[in-house]
N, CA, C and O of each residue as an XYZ file, in Angstrom:
832
protein
N      11.256     -8.888     -1.104
C      11.132     -9.556      0.272
C      12.475     -9.585      0.912
O      13.499     -9.664      0.233
N      12.482     -9.516      2.325
C      13.690     -9.277      2.927
C      14.587    -10.619      2.644
O      14.010    -11.699      2.521
N      15.889    -10.533      2.552
C      16.717    -11.708      2.180
C      17.200    -12.300      3.643
O      17.748    -11.558      4.458
N      17.011    -13.367      3.846
C      17.399    -14.210      5.095
C      18.946    -14.116      5.457
O      19.716    -14.090      4.497
N      19.425    -14.068      6.598
C      20.805    -14.282      6.851
C      21.202    -15.599      6.746
O      21.073    -16.321      7.735
N      21.703    -16.078      5.630
C      22.063    -17.414      5.119
C      23.676    -17.236      5.477
O      24.333    -16.271      5.088
N      24.150    -18.203      6.193
C      25.616    -18.459      6.185
C      26.374    -17.831      7.239
O      27.577    -18.017      7.421
N      25.597    -17.049      7.956
C      26.187    -16.130      8.996
C      26.136    -16.993     10.368
O      25.158    -17.698     10.618
N      27.151    -16.903     11.165
C      27.324    -17.453     12.377
C      26.262    -16.647     13.362
O      26.213    -15.417     13.362
N      25.432    -17.457     14.186
C      24.849    -16.699     15.133
C      25.851    -15.835     16.235
O      25.472    -14.865     16.892
N      27.035    -16.354     16.260
C      27.916    -15.809     17.362
C      28.470    -14.493     16.959
O      28.823    -13.696     17.828
N      28.570    -14.210     15.683
C      28.991    -12.931     15.310
C      27.951    -11.954     14.900
O      28.338    -10.982     14.250
N      26.553    -12.076     15.212
C      25.556    -11.199     14.934
C      25.238    -10.439     16.457
O      24.802    -11.048     17.435
N      25.557     -8.980     16.421
C      25.253     -8.469     17.930
C      23.858     -8.735     18.299
O      22.933     -8.740     17.488
N      23.735     -8.975     19.663
C      22.527     -9.185     20.147
C      21.392     -8.172     19.973
O      20.210     -8.514     19.945
N      21.872     -6.736     19.843
C      21.103     -5.711     19.864
C      20.447     -5.528     18.327
O      19.589     -4.677     18.090
N      20.914     -6.339     17.446
C      20.555     -6.393     15.826
C      18.889     -7.230     16.168
O      17.853     -6.807     15.657
N      18.920     -8.225     16.935
C      17.836     -8.963     16.894
C      16.746     -7.988     17.809
O      15.575     -7.920     17.435
N      17.099     -7.414     18.745
C      16.207     -6.547     19.564
C      15.559     -5.514     18.605
O      14.346     -5.303     18.609
N      16.372     -4.923     17.839
C      15.936     -3.972     16.860
C      14.809     -4.492     15.772
O      13.910     -3.794     15.304
N      15.047     -5.774     15.502
C      14.208     -6.274     14.447
C      12.846     -6.863     15.365
O      11.749     -7.023     14.829
N      13.056     -7.105     16.569
C      11.854     -7.465     17.145
C      10.894     -6.320     17.438
O       9.669     -6.413     17.367
N      11.569     -5.244     17.771
C      10.907     -3.997     18.039
C      10.150     -3.598     16.770
O       9.040     -3.069     16.825
N      10.826     -3.885     15.559
C      10.098     -3.418     14.326
C       8.783     -4.387     14.221
O       7.763     -3.875     13.760
N       8.757     -5.519     14.553
C       7.658     -6.465     14.364
C       6.520     -6.079     15.645
O       5.333     -6.344     15.454
N       6.866     -5.581     16.665
C       6.088     -5.258     17.545
C       5.483     -3.749     17.180
O       4.399     -3.352     17.608
N       6.126     -3.185     16.551
C       5.510     -1.721     16.107
C       4.617     -2.000     14.883
O       3.623     -1.298     14.697
N       4.941     -3.014     14.033
C       3.826     -3.328     13.114
C       2.617     -3.880     13.705
O       1.549     -3.501     13.224
N       2.605     -4.670     14.618
C       1.548     -5.158     15.162
C       0.640     -4.285     15.869
O      -0.455     -4.624     16.318
N       1.217     -3.021     15.944
C       0.275     -1.859     16.886
C      -0.069     -0.775     15.801
O      -0.111      0.414     16.117
N      -0.289     -1.157     14.649
C      -0.452     -0.279     13.497
C      -1.804      0.181     13.490
O      -2.010      1.240     12.896
N      -2.924     -0.498     14.120
C      -4.047      0.042     14.377
C      -4.343      1.222     15.347
O      -5.369      1.902     15.358
N      -3.272      1.340     16.149
C      -3.293      2.522     17.135
C      -2.350      3.555     16.669
O      -2.333      4.659     17.214
N      -1.511      3.240     15.624
C      -0.362      4.213     15.363
C      -0.486      5.131     14.119
O       0.095      6.211     14.018
N      -1.328      4.575     13.156
C      -1.079      5.147     11.632
C      -2.366      6.091     11.591
O      -3.480      5.691     11.252
N      -2.119      7.173     11.915
C      -3.288      8.160     11.940
C      -2.795      9.439     11.010
O      -1.696      9.984     11.104
N      -3.916      9.816     10.037
C      -3.537     10.971      9.133
C      -4.575     12.182      9.911
O      -5.082     12.109     11.030
N      -4.677     13.193      8.991
C      -5.453     14.198      9.270
C      -7.104     13.944      9.122
O      -7.958     14.536      9.784
N      -7.358     12.908      8.081
C      -8.740     12.555      7.506
C      -8.940     11.049      7.658
O     -10.082     10.594      7.594
N      -7.957     10.303      7.842
C      -8.148      8.878      7.862
C      -7.280      8.108      8.798
O      -6.369      8.695      9.381
N      -7.473      6.973      8.964
C      -6.963      6.134      9.860
C      -6.578      4.710      9.202
O      -7.447      3.969      8.742
N      -5.279      4.407      9.197
C      -4.894      2.985      8.513
C      -4.848      1.916      9.667
O      -4.346      2.075     10.780
N      -5.411      0.907      9.225
C      -5.446     -0.302     10.175
C      -5.295     -1.383      9.451
O      -5.518     -1.319      8.242
N      -4.907     -2.529     10.022
C      -4.712     -3.832      9.378
C      -6.292     -4.389      9.018
O      -7.247     -4.368      9.794
N      -6.280     -4.859      7.696
C      -7.577     -5.618      7.179
C      -7.763     -6.911      7.853
O      -6.924     -7.779      8.093
N      -9.150     -6.871      8.140
C      -9.692     -8.189      9.040
C     -10.506     -9.179      7.849
O     -10.736     -8.772      6.710
N     -10.828    -10.337      8.276
C     -11.524    -11.260      7.355
C     -12.907    -10.571      7.349
O     -13.527    -10.795      6.309
N     -13.526     -9.817      8.211
C     -14.559     -9.285      8.174
C     -14.635     -7.971      7.243
O     -15.646     -7.270      7.211
N     -13.627     -7.734      6.588
C     -13.634     -6.850      5.491
C     -13.911     -7.293      4.091
O     -14.056     -6.568      3.107
N     -13.974     -8.879      4.171
C     -14.009     -9.518      2.941
C     -14.939     -9.105      1.995
O     -14.567     -8.912      0.838
N     -16.513     -8.882      2.443
C     -17.331     -8.356      1.671
C     -17.088     -7.191      0.952
O     -17.172     -7.158     -0.275
N     -16.762     -6.139      1.703
C     -16.314     -4.788      1.153
C     -15.184     -4.983     -0.018
O     -15.315     -4.389     -1.089
N     -14.288     -5.673      0.184
C     -13.054     -5.923     -0.707
C     -13.920     -6.721     -1.969
O     -13.752     -6.270     -3.102
N     -14.636     -7.635     -1.829
C     -15.325     -8.437     -2.870
C     -16.189     -7.373     -3.758
O     -16.114     -7.328     -4.986
N     -16.923     -6.624     -3.061
C     -17.825     -5.554     -3.667
C     -17.078     -4.534     -4.507
O     -17.548     -4.148     -5.577
N     -15.878     -4.077     -4.015
C     -15.000     -3.173     -4.749
C     -14.278     -3.742     -5.961
O     -14.139     -3.020     -6.948
N     -13.824     -4.943     -5.955
C     -13.289     -5.750     -6.849
C     -14.325     -6.277     -8.067
O     -13.963     -6.893     -9.070
N     -15.575     -5.920     -7.765
C     -16.588     -6.329     -8.914
C     -17.200     -4.922     -9.192
O     -18.283     -4.877     -9.775
N     -16.661     -3.923     -8.863
C     -17.496     -2.418     -9.382
C     -16.660     -2.069    -10.556
O     -15.512     -1.730    -10.268
N     -16.970     -2.073    -11.801
C     -16.191     -1.578    -12.870
C     -15.689     -0.310    -12.853
O     -14.615     -0.123    -13.426
N     -16.323      0.738    -12.235
C     -15.647      2.203    -12.124
C     -14.476      2.182    -11.023
O     -13.475      2.892    -11.115
N     -14.693      1.378    -10.079
C     -13.372      1.062     -9.014
C     -12.284      0.432     -9.758
O     -11.189      0.969     -9.595
N     -12.330     -0.700    -10.630
C     -11.456     -1.201    -11.168
C     -10.999     -0.770    -12.707
O     -10.244     -1.382    -13.462
N     -11.582      0.270    -12.889
C     -11.301      0.788    -14.323
C      -9.729      0.691    -14.716
O      -9.381      0.087    -15.730
N      -8.886      1.267    -13.929
C      -7.623      1.530    -14.155
C      -6.514      0.497    -13.184
O      -5.349      0.750    -12.875
N      -7.244     -0.585    -12.886
C      -6.534     -1.580    -12.018
C      -6.652     -2.825    -12.546
O      -7.699     -3.166    -13.096
N      -5.497     -3.718    -12.430
C      -5.688     -5.268    -12.949
C      -6.737     -5.900    -12.049
O      -6.471     -6.249    -10.899
N      -7.850     -6.028    -12.563
C      -8.816     -6.733    -11.595
C      -8.923     -8.332    -11.851
O      -9.963     -8.908    -11.529
N      -7.747     -9.112    -12.484
C      -7.640    -10.256    -12.422
C      -8.789    -11.109    -13.026
O      -9.313    -10.831    -14.104
N      -9.193    -12.318    -12.145
C     -10.218    -12.920    -12.513
C     -11.327    -13.073    -11.408
O     -10.928    -13.238    -10.256
N     -12.653    -13.036    -11.641
C     -13.504    -12.837    -10.707
C     -13.674    -14.033     -9.637
O     -13.688    -15.213     -9.986
N     -13.778    -13.691     -8.556
C     -13.548    -14.834     -7.403
C     -14.992    -14.783     -6.491
O     -15.444    -13.668     -6.230
N     -15.561    -15.742     -6.111
C     -16.715    -15.677     -5.230
C     -16.354    -14.984     -3.854
O     -15.173    -14.834     -3.540
N     -17.154    -14.659     -3.224
C     -17.134    -14.000     -1.821
C     -16.467    -14.983     -0.681
O     -15.816    -14.518      0.255
N     -16.691    -16.345     -0.855
C     -16.259    -17.330      0.298
C     -14.773    -17.232     -0.127
O     -13.940    -17.062      0.764
N     -14.349    -17.330     -1.501
C     -12.750    -17.320     -1.673
C     -12.253    -16.238     -1.011
O     -11.516    -16.380     -0.035
N     -12.606    -15.071     -1.474
C     -11.941    -13.817     -1.025
C     -12.160    -13.760      0.612
O     -11.403    -13.110      1.333
N     -13.122    -14.407      1.041
C     -13.309    -14.434      2.739
C     -12.052    -15.179      3.298
O     -11.364    -14.707      4.203
N     -11.770    -16.546      2.607
C     -10.876    -17.395      2.981
C      -9.510    -16.891      2.655
O      -8.558    -17.183      3.380
N      -9.374    -16.143      1.590
C      -7.751    -15.674      1.626
C      -7.380    -14.757      2.571
O      -6.230    -14.677      3.002
N      -8.609    -13.815      3.039
C      -8.315    -12.810      4.166
C      -8.032    -13.482      5.376
O      -7.278    -12.939      6.184
N      -8.583    -14.708      5.643
C      -8.717    -15.468      6.863
C      -7.231    -15.990      6.943
O      -6.568    -15.928      7.978
N      -6.761    -16.521      5.726
C      -5.354    -17.228      5.548
C      -4.204    -16.099      5.489
O      -3.035    -16.429      5.690
N      -4.495    -14.985      5.258
C      -3.354    -14.049      5.010
C      -2.411    -13.993      6.089
O      -2.882    -14.015      7.226
N      -1.283    -13.932      5.961
C      -0.094    -13.875      6.981
C      -0.195    -12.488      7.584
O      -0.496    -11.582      6.806
N       0.037    -12.159      9.005
C      -0.190    -10.966      9.446
C       0.925    -10.109      8.795
O       1.866    -10.562      8.144
N       0.682     -8.794      9.067
C       1.550     -7.739      8.297
C       3.034     -8.025      8.907
O       3.178     -8.412     10.066
N       4.158     -7.792      7.990
C       5.313     -7.816      8.172
C       6.265     -6.885      7.511
O       5.729     -6.127      6.703
N       7.558     -6.759      7.663
C       8.365     -5.571      7.218
C       8.181     -5.832      5.560
O       8.104     -4.801      4.892
N       8.111     -7.001      4.899
C       7.986     -7.232      3.420
C       6.660     -6.838      2.968
O       6.633     -6.463      1.796
N       5.601     -6.825      3.568
C       4.450     -6.706      3.117
C       3.180     -6.224      4.216
O       2.638     -6.994      5.010
N       2.895     -4.932      4.068
C       1.963     -4.286      4.787
C       0.596     -3.914      4.305
O       0.503     -2.963      3.528
N      -0.502     -4.580      4.694
C      -1.736     -4.229      3.861
C      -2.863     -3.736      4.917
O      -3.292     -4.454      5.821
N      -3.264     -2.452      4.676
C      -4.100     -1.437      5.780
C      -5.185     -1.111      5.083
O      -5.123     -0.755      3.906
N      -6.282     -1.205      5.757
C      -7.548     -0.659      5.488
C      -7.530      0.752      5.619
O      -6.812      1.184      6.521
N      -8.323      1.791      4.742
C      -8.320      3.006      4.991
C      -9.668      3.422      5.682
O     -10.710      3.119      5.100
N      -9.719      3.990      6.698
C     -11.089      4.140      7.544
C     -11.009      5.844      7.680
O      -9.994      6.515      7.869
N     -12.152      6.229      7.551
C     -12.549      7.720      7.934
C     -12.423      7.983      9.421
O     -13.040      7.230     10.175
N     -11.622      9.062      9.979
C     -11.425      8.994     11.184
C     -12.653      9.442     12.021
O     -12.675      9.169     13.222
N     -13.740     10.160     11.406
C     -14.900     10.621     12.121
C     -15.796      9.446     12.485
O     -16.262      9.330     13.618
N     -16.058      8.473     11.390
C     -17.047      7.512     11.772
C     -16.646      5.944     11.361
O     -17.486      5.061     11.193
N     -15.137      5.756     11.226
C     -14.607      4.343     11.280
C     -15.030      3.772      9.983
O     -14.722      2.600      9.764
N     -15.800      4.543      8.948
C     -16.081      3.813      7.860
C     -15.029      3.364      6.946
O     -14.216      4.216      6.586
N     -14.904      2.110      6.489
C     -13.737      1.619      5.564
C     -14.177      2.089      4.136
O     -15.304      1.968      3.654
N     -13.125      2.621      3.580
C     -13.480      3.169      2.177
C     -12.334      2.595      1.112
O     -12.493      2.749     -0.099
N     -11.291      1.993      1.604
C     -10.434      1.454      0.556
C      -9.383      0.916      1.442
O      -9.585      0.730      2.642
N      -8.079      0.625      0.762
C      -7.053     -0.169      1.228
C      -5.788      0.533      0.388
O      -5.874      1.038     -0.731
N      -4.720      0.443      1.131
C      -3.434      0.720      0.801
C      -2.221     -0.410      1.216
O      -2.274     -1.112      2.226
N      -1.238     -0.426      0.323
C      -0.349     -1.512      0.715
C       1.017     -1.115      0.356
O       1.185     -0.460     -0.672
N       2.208     -1.509      1.244
C       3.371     -1.275      1.040
C       4.083     -2.928      0.816
O       4.121     -3.698      1.775
N       4.472     -3.220     -0.176
C       4.849     -4.560     -0.374
C       6.387     -4.539     -1.035
O       6.890     -3.513     -1.492
N       7.009     -5.762     -1.011
C       8.189     -6.091     -1.406
C       9.221     -5.035     -0.914
O      10.057     -4.623     -1.718
N       9.207     -4.608      0.279
C      10.201     -3.856      1.055
C      11.416     -4.739      1.208
O      11.285     -5.926      1.507
N      12.392     -4.278      1.041
C      13.733     -4.833      1.264
C      14.730     -3.882      2.323
O      15.233     -2.872      1.832
N      14.944     -4.129      3.424
C      15.906     -3.394      4.393
C      17.355     -3.295      3.680
O      18.094     -2.348      3.951
N      17.686     -4.154      2.892
C      19.032     -3.996      2.233
C      19.096     -2.695      1.363
O      20.082     -1.960      1.421
N      18.018     -2.425      0.552
C      17.814     -1.401     -0.276
C      16.984     -0.039     -0.002
O      16.983      1.022     -0.626
N      16.238     -0.469      1.220
C      15.338      0.584      1.672
C      14.168      0.994      0.692
O      13.615      2.085      0.830
N      13.820      0.159     -0.242
C      12.862      0.378     -1.052
C      11.500     -0.460     -0.859
O      11.525     -1.540     -0.269
N      10.436      0.024     -1.327
C       9.169     -0.683     -1.302
C       8.164     -0.182     -2.565
O       8.334      0.912     -3.101
N       7.275     -0.960     -2.906
C       6.388     -0.305     -3.722
C       4.783     -0.157     -3.032
O       4.364     -0.947     -2.187
N       4.168      0.749     -3.447
C       2.887      1.044     -3.015
C       1.763      0.621     -3.883
O       1.833      0.837     -5.093
N       0.700      0.017     -3.346
C      -0.789      0.194     -4.069
C      -1.789      0.870     -3.280
O      -1.820      0.859     -2.049
N      -2.590      1.450     -4.026
C      -3.731      2.193     -3.007
C      -5.038      2.191     -4.018
O      -5.009      2.376     -5.235
N      -6.055      1.964     -3.288
C      -7.273      2.350     -3.911
C      -8.494      2.590     -3.129
O      -8.631      1.906     -2.114
N      -9.435      3.474     -3.439
C     -10.495      3.794     -2.588
C     -11.784      3.070     -3.391
O     -12.116      3.385     -4.534
N     -12.354      2.187     -2.693
C     -13.607      1.399     -3.075
C     -14.793      2.142     -3.131
O     -15.552      2.088     -4.098
N     -15.044      3.025     -1.865
C     -16.496      3.532     -1.855
C     -16.191      5.001     -2.674
O     -15.363      5.846     -2.336
N     -17.007      5.046     -3.723
C     -16.976      6.001     -4.808
C     -17.341      7.294     -4.438
O     -16.844      8.311     -4.922
N     -18.484      7.251     -3.308
C     -18.870      8.664     -2.879
C     -17.956      9.510     -1.847
O     -18.326     10.503     -1.221
N     -16.706      8.913     -1.806
C     -15.635      9.469     -0.938
C     -14.527      9.785     -1.968
O     -13.454     10.165     -1.498
N     -14.625      9.695     -3.106
C     -13.660     10.133     -4.197
C     -13.894     11.769     -4.117
O     -14.965     12.333     -3.893
N     -12.489     12.435     -4.384
C     -12.617     13.852     -4.683
C     -12.494     14.664     -3.308
O     -12.313     15.878     -3.399
N     -12.572     14.127     -2.149
C     -12.639     14.815     -1.034
C     -11.457     14.851     -0.149
O     -11.498     15.204      1.029
N     -10.400     14.464     -0.787
C      -8.996     14.425     -0.219
C      -8.620     13.212      0.803
O      -7.668     13.279      1.581
N      -9.440     12.165      0.705
C      -9.112     11.177      1.591
C      -7.794     10.322      0.902
O      -6.861      9.952      1.613
N      -7.832     10.080     -0.436
C      -6.692      9.323     -0.871
C      -5.396     10.169     -0.644
O      -4.362      9.633     -0.246
N      -5.477     11.416     -0.891
C      -4.219     12.165     -0.624
C      -3.819     12.125      0.669
O      -2.614     11.961      0.859
N      -4.633     12.251      1.732
C      -4.242     12.065      3.247
C      -3.673     10.696      3.325
O      -2.548     10.499      3.783
N      -4.506      9.667      2.842
C      -3.992      8.156      3.025
C      -2.565      7.920      2.347
O      -1.768      7.112      2.823
N      -2.302      8.655      1.239
C      -0.863      8.683      0.528
C       0.010      9.097      1.456
O       1.002      8.416      1.715
N      -0.240     10.236      2.058
C       0.697     11.079      2.971
C       1.106     10.127      4.254
O       2.198      9.995      4.808
N      -0.135      9.530      4.514
C       0.098      8.901      5.973
C       0.877      7.665      5.658
O       1.649      7.357      6.566
N       0.887      6.831      4.563
C       1.400      5.486      4.473
C       2.817      5.825      4.109
O       3.692      5.078      4.547
N       3.190      6.936      3.305
C       4.486      7.037      2.952
C       5.070      7.767      4.123
O       6.282      7.598      4.254
N       4.475      8.557      5.023
C       5.179      8.926      6.315
C       5.614      7.612      7.195
O       6.733      7.423      7.673
N       4.727      6.938      7.278
C       5.051      5.592      7.984
C       6.143      4.835      7.488
O       6.962      4.354      8.272
N       6.250      4.659      6.044
C       7.284      3.961      5.352
C       8.629      4.612      5.683
O       9.639      3.958      5.941
N       8.572      5.902      5.658
C       9.947      6.568      5.892
C      10.326      6.650      7.300
O      11.483      6.435      7.661
N       9.322      6.974      8.158
C       9.813      7.062      9.570
C       9.707      5.973     10.398
O      10.478      5.950     11.357
N       8.860      4.975     10.244
C       8.618      3.791     10.922
C       9.650      2.615     10.446
O      10.452      1.996     11.146
N       9.420      2.508      9.203
C      10.029      1.379      8.442
C      11.473      1.655      7.770
O      12.095      0.822      7.112
N      11.879      2.924      8.044
C      13.118      3.525      7.504
C      13.457      3.160      6.144
O      14.571      2.849      5.724
N      12.414      3.230      5.534
C      12.626      3.150      3.736
C      13.402      4.448      3.074
O      13.371      5.511      3.695
N      13.922      4.384      2.133
C      14.618      5.547      1.445
C      13.886      5.770      0.168
O      14.218      6.779     -0.454
N      13.055      5.099     -0.285
C      12.439      5.265     -1.478
C      11.159      4.440     -1.621
O      11.147      3.257     -1.281
N      10.096      5.043     -2.113
C       8.700      4.256     -2.378
C       8.445      4.519     -3.726
O       8.595      5.642     -4.206
N       8.015      3.409     -4.455
C       7.536      3.517     -5.904
C       6.401      2.954     -6.091
O       5.934      2.138     -5.297
N       5.747      3.373     -7.307
C       4.452      2.885     -7.912
C       4.196      3.129     -9.347
O       4.833      3.955    -10.001
N       3.199      2.351     -9.846
C       3.138      2.609    -11.137
C       1.575      2.964    -11.338
O       0.778      2.482    -10.532
N       1.147      3.723    -12.300
C      -0.057      4.266    -12.780
C      -0.379      4.412    -14.255
O       0.354      5.037    -15.022
N      -1.541      3.792    -14.635
C      -1.911      4.041    -16.139
C      -1.987      5.481    -16.297
O      -2.625      6.263    -15.592
N      -1.207      5.762    -17.385
C      -1.248      7.316    -18.044
C      -2.617      8.037    -18.059
O      -2.783      9.221    -17.763
N      -3.451      7.279    -18.394
C      -4.917      7.837    -18.502
C      -5.839      8.088    -17.063
O      -6.861      8.770    -16.989
N      -5.323      7.504    -16.198
C      -5.716      7.687    -14.925
C      -5.211      8.821    -14.198
O      -4.417      8.779    -13.257
N      -5.895     10.136    -14.866
C      -5.265     11.369    -14.486
C      -5.700     11.693    -12.836
O      -4.911     12.253    -12.076
N      -6.794     11.341    -12.500
C      -7.158     11.874    -11.066
C      -6.047     11.060    -10.045
O      -5.501     11.682     -9.134
N      -5.764      9.600    -10.286
C      -4.662      9.117     -9.505
C      -3.532      9.951     -9.789
O      -3.074     10.590     -8.842
N      -2.952     10.075    -11.008
C      -1.682     10.623    -11.211
C      -1.525     12.131    -10.546
O      -0.437     12.534    -10.134
N      -2.462     12.737    -10.502
C      -2.600     14.062     -9.851
C      -2.200     13.959     -8.506
O      -1.298     14.665     -8.055
N      -2.913     12.983     -7.715
C      -2.935     12.538     -6.455
C      -1.277     12.403     -5.919
O      -0.718     13.068     -5.047
N      -0.792     11.436     -6.664
C       0.682     11.030     -6.487
C       1.538     12.181     -6.647
O       2.512     12.333     -5.908
N       1.209     13.104     -7.672
C       2.167     14.091     -7.945
C       2.279     15.141     -6.786
O       3.287     15.754     -6.437
N       0.936     15.209     -6.241
C       0.501     16.241     -5.207
C       1.306     15.943     -3.956
O       1.730     16.887     -3.289
N       1.532     14.733     -3.610
C       2.285     14.243     -2.426
C       3.736     14.347     -2.559
O       4.482     14.232     -1.587
N       4.163     14.573     -3.797
C       5.701     14.565     -4.125
C       6.196     13.355     -5.230
O       7.379     13.362     -5.570
N       5.466     12.533     -5.671
C       5.987     11.705     -6.414
C       6.211     12.010     -7.894
O       5.278     12.542     -8.494
N       7.330     11.737     -8.548
C       7.827     12.427     -9.727
C       7.705     11.124    -10.634
O       7.791      9.971    -10.211
N       7.492     11.500    -11.930
C       7.671     10.471    -13.077
C       8.985     10.060    -13.344
O       9.813     10.912    -13.663
N       9.317      8.792    -13.254
C      10.756      8.115    -13.464
C      10.924      7.385    -14.969
O      12.002      7.104    -15.492
N       9.644      7.160    -15.510
C       9.699      6.249    -16.675
C       8.457      6.215    -17.257
O       7.503      6.915    -16.919
N       8.476      5.329    -18.209
C       7.040      5.153    -19.159
C       7.357      3.746    -19.594
O       8.371      3.386    -20.193
N       6.295      2.968    -19.186
C       6.123      1.556    -19.683
C       5.066      1.319    -20.756
O       3.867      1.388    -20.486
N       5.555      1.020    -22.060
C       4.702      1.222    -23.280
C       3.801      0.126    -23.420
O       4.251     -1.008    -23.587
N       2.472      0.363    -23.364
C       1.387     -0.642    -23.640
C       1.380     -1.771    -22.897
O       1.342     -2.887    -23.414
N       1.417     -1.566    -21.621
C       1.570     -2.810    -20.474
C       0.174     -3.108    -19.800
O      -0.075     -4.048    -19.045
N      -0.701     -2.098    -20.232
C      -2.142     -2.346    -19.351
C      -3.205     -2.542    -20.394
O      -3.304     -1.720    -21.305
N      -4.012     -3.586    -20.316
C      -5.083     -3.433    -21.432
C      -6.587     -3.427    -20.779
O      -6.904     -3.982    -19.726
N      -7.385     -2.719    -21.590
C      -8.744     -2.260    -20.890
C      -9.768     -2.318    -22.100
O      -9.539     -1.574    -23.054
N     -10.771     -3.062    -22.131
C     -11.672     -2.658    -23.302
C     -10.941     -2.872    -24.716
O     -11.132     -2.100    -25.655
N     -10.135     -3.923    -24.786
C      -9.487     -4.207    -26.170
C      -8.490     -3.049    -26.503
O      -8.009     -3.080    -27.636
N      -8.124     -2.059    -25.693
C      -7.083     -1.104    -25.961
C      -5.803     -1.152    -25.086
O      -5.796     -1.348    -23.870
N      -4.799     -0.961    -25.819
C      -3.487     -1.018    -24.749
C      -3.258      0.416    -24.371
O      -3.567      1.379    -25.073
N      -2.641      0.464    -23.100
C      -2.169      1.794    -22.552
C      -0.730      1.859    -21.729
O      -0.229      0.915    -21.117
N      -0.313      2.877    -21.827
C       1.014      3.096    -21.204
C       0.824      3.137    -19.684
O      -0.299      3.200    -19.183
N       1.844      3.102    -19.033
C       1.924      3.196    -17.433
C       3.194      4.079    -17.080
O       4.280      3.836    -17.606
N       3.024      5.095    -16.185
C       4.181      5.790    -15.594
C       4.738      4.845    -14.321
O       4.001      4.216    -13.562
N       5.942      4.880    -14.267
C       6.628      4.542    -13.145
C       6.756      5.842    -12.317
O       6.915      6.923    -12.886
N       6.691      5.743    -11.095
C       6.938      7.119    -10.306
C       7.596      6.749     -8.961
O       7.229      5.718     -8.397
N       8.523      7.514     -8.431
C       8.958      7.376     -7.294
C       9.143      8.478     -6.256
O       9.024      9.628     -6.680
N       9.388      8.325     -5.093
C       9.453      9.339     -4.031
C      10.554      8.747     -2.923
O      10.534      7.722     -2.241
N      11.489      9.792     -3.033
C      12.503      9.593     -1.886
C      12.236     10.295     -0.736
O      11.535     11.305     -0.668
N      12.974      9.583      0.436
C      12.996     10.099      1.676
C      13.351     11.556      1.664
O      14.366     11.992      1.121
N      12.279     12.435      2.420
C      12.658     13.995      2.412
C      11.960     14.719      1.321
O      11.999     15.950      1.312
N      11.229     13.963      0.260
C      10.493     14.521     -0.602
C       9.081     14.698     -0.453
O       8.443     15.428     -1.212
N       8.515     13.999      0.586
C       7.041     13.944      0.856
C       6.721     15.602      1.115
O       7.445     16.316      1.809
N       5.513     16.058      0.430
C       4.874     17.156      0.513
C       3.636     17.017      1.567
O       2.736     16.203      1.363
N       3.654     17.785      2.595
C       2.745     17.861      3.344
C       1.581     18.868      3.008
O       0.618     18.973      3.766
């Protein structure tokens, strides 16, 4: 998360700094009209998306290689969506829609962004299984990474992926992410422990 400017006098901070930060927040509020890819559109998640999110989170195929936590009732998911703070620099959550028919098929998130380091972590998944393998995840990855580098002025985006999740690993490599490390036995599924890759993408490495 962004570190507050503690202990600095307001008098020594140039006024243009605040105008720049205000412009950043205004840009984030206009994400629905701005974050467009070739196949998908990324737009802020709405409370009305709660049912789709609940359904995806209870689909064992969708959650196969993800931390599914504990089951929650639909009402709790809807409440969480209603109370979620609006998108800001440190946490941007977006739904993935198909450009041609506005069908919501998944979500993507840039979180823990810090302007001091220019780094953020990325999460993504497609919940509508009939759209797997058609290039939508790849386009969503390129689109959110491009936004992070160009609009948020990030220098690096990182993620983790279970080593056995070959489809996701292939997509990440396809857009330019490289393996930077291996976390041993940190993900458990069906009584078995799996390793995870840590992957990173630097500004200028994104593959179109």
